[in-house]
C-alpha positions, -999 to 999 in steps of 0.1 A, spaced: 879 17 481 883 28 443 846 39 427 849 13 399 852 -13 428 824 5 445 799 3 414 814 -33 405 801 -48 438 770 -29 437 759 -39 403 763 -74 419 747 -71 449 713 -54 431 715 -76 401 713 -102 425 689 -87 447 668 -86 413 672 -124 406 689 -114 373 717 -133 358 743 -112 338 728 -120 307 690 -114 318 704 -77 329 726 -73 300 695 -83 274 675 -61 297 691 -28 289 698 -36 253 735 -52 248 748 -85 242 746 -113 267 780 -110 280 782 -69 285 774 -72 323 797 -99 331 823 -78 312 819 -48 338 815 -71 371 851 -92 358 868 -64 338 879 -25 346 852 -20 322 828 10 332 798 19 314 789 52 300 762 74 319 736 68 298 744 30 303 744 35 342 711 50 340 695 21 321 711 -5 346 697 16 374 663 12 359 666 -22 351 671 -29 390 646 -3 398 669 15 418 686 52 415 716 55 398 734 65 430 728 36 448 752 20 423 778 43 436 771 43 473 800 26 495 781 -3 515 803 -27 524 780 -50 541 743 -41 528 730 -48 562 751 -19 576 732 5 551 697 20 550 694 1 514 693 -33 529 653 -50 527 646 -41 562 616 -68 561 638 -95 551 665 -90 579 635 -90 600 625 -121 588 660 -137 595 662 -122 628 627 -136 639 635 -170 625 670 -174 644 650 -159 676 624 -184 673 643 -214 670 666 -204 697 634 -201 718 623 -233 709 651 -251 718 653 -236 750 619 -239 761 624 -277 749 655 -276 771 633 -263 799 608 -284 801 631 -316 796 644 -309 830 613 -300 848 593 -328 834 
């Protein structure tokens, strides 16, 4: 995958994780409201200083914007606590359903 595409995907991932819109992140780094949109939707690529500002605004290190992640759950960069919560919730629902089915057949 090309560096620009990796950067754009990671930018969008980390921006969403920070619960920021494109406009909010643009303003946070001192640019007009459409700046991040231009990066995410076109072949525009920011200067190194801007990459540093974006990373700082997202509370990540700049290299995280260039790591080929694929699915964040396959990397060390995803939120482990959130992932455990998702898994636990699913297992809890399955266990409840299994227990109800078992009790209905036995009672």
